[in-house]
C-alpha positions as CSV (number, residue, x, y, z in Angstrom):
1,X,11.0,8.6,-7.2
2,X,8.4,9.6,-4.4
3,X,8.5,13.5,-6.1
4,X,7.2,11.6,-9.4
5,X,4.1,9.8,-7.9
6,X,3.5,13.4,-5.9
7,X,2.8,14.8,-9.4
8,X,0.1,12.4,-10.8
9,X,-1.2,11.7,-7.1
10,X,-4.9,13.2,-6.8
11,X,-4.9,16.5,-4.2
12,X,-7.0,15.2,-2.0
13,X,-10.4,17.3,-1.4
14,X,-11.2,19.3,1.4
15,X,-13.3,16.5,3.2
16,X,-10.6,13.9,2.9
17,X,-8.0,16.0,4.4
18,X,-11.1,16.9,7.6
19,X,-10.9,13.5,8.2
20,X,-7.0,13.0,8.4
21,X,-6.4,15.9,10.2
22,X,-9.2,14.8,12.9
23,X,-7.6,11.7,12.9
24,X,-4.2,12.7,14.3
25,X,-6.6,15.1,16.4
26,X,-8.0,12.4,17.9
27,X,-5.3,10.2,18.1
28,X,-3.1,13.1,19.8
29,X,-6.5,13.2,22.5
30,X,-5.9,9.5,23.0
31,X,-2.1,9.9,24.0
32,X,-2.7,12.8,26.0
33,X,-5.4,11.0,28.0
34,X,-2.7,8.3,28.3
35,X,-0.5,10.5,30.1
36,X,-3.0,11.4,32.3
37,X,-3.9,7.7,33.0
38,X,0.1,7.1,33.8
39,X,0.3,10.6,35.9
40,X,-2.2,9.6,38.1
41,X,-1.4,6.0,38.7
42,X,2.1,7.8,39.8
43,X,0.1,9.9,42.2
44,X,-1.7,7.0,43.9
45,X,2.1,5.6,44.4
46,X,3.3,8.8,45.3
47,X,0.3,9.1,48.3
48,X,1.4,5.3,49.4
49,X,4.9,6.5,50.0
50,X,4.0,10.3,51.7
51,X,1.8,7.8,54.4
52,X,4.7,5.8,55.0
53,X,7.0,8.7,55.5
54,X,4.7,10.2,57.8
55,X,4.4,6.5,59.6
56,X,8.4,6.4,59.7
57,X,8.1,10.7,60.8
58,X,10.6,10.9,57.9
59,X,9.1,14.6,57.3
60,X,11.8,15.7,55.4
61,X,10.8,13.0,52.6
62,X,7.3,13.2,53.1
63,X,7.6,17.0,52.3
64,X,9.4,16.8,49.2
65,X,7.0,13.7,47.8
66,X,4.3,16.0,48.4
67,X,5.5,18.4,46.6
68,X,5.7,16.5,43.3
69,X,2.5,15.4,44.1
70,X,1.5,18.8,43.8
71,X,3.8,19.0,40.6
72,X,2.2,16.3,38.7
73,X,-1.5,17.8,39.6
74,X,-0.5,20.9,37.9
75,X,0.9,18.5,35.2
76,X,-2.4,16.5,35.4
77,X,-4.1,20.6,34.9
78,X,-2.1,21.1,31.7
79,X,-3.0,18.0,29.8
80,X,-6.6,18.5,30.2
81,X,-6.5,22.1,28.8
82,X,-4.2,20.5,25.9
83,X,-7.1,18.3,25.3
84,X,-9.2,20.9,25.4
85,X,-7.6,23.2,22.7
86,X,-6.8,19.7,20.5
87,X,-10.5,18.9,20.5
88,X,-11.5,22.9,20.1
89,X,-8.8,22.7,17.1
90,X,-10.9,19.7,15.9
91,X,-14.3,21.3,15.9
92,X,-12.8,24.4,14.2
93,X,-12.1,22.8,11.1
94,X,-15.1,21.1,10.8
95,X,-16.8,23.8,11.1
96,X,-14.2,25.9,8.6
97,X,-15.0,23.0,6.1
98,X,-18.7,23.1,6.4
99,X,-18.9,26.5,6.1
100,X,-17.1,26.0,2.6
101,X,-19.2,23.5,0.6
């Protein structure tokens, strides 16, 4: 039944397609921002835990937590790169549709 409805539905214009794609890309950017905030919040907790371990003179735990902290910072860097790529794709889409008008 859905395939029959698709036959009579008009095709979206390039501007409408662009708006839909850019809306999805902005939504993904917001999701990436949310992930970055979550990771950074965890980083603060890990930093506190490292300080507590150092006060207790538990260097093995502090070292493993420090490694986790480095991994999380690398993850944040990758998330920022992904966000930049999403923004780049959005701008290229807008440019392509603008050139075709």
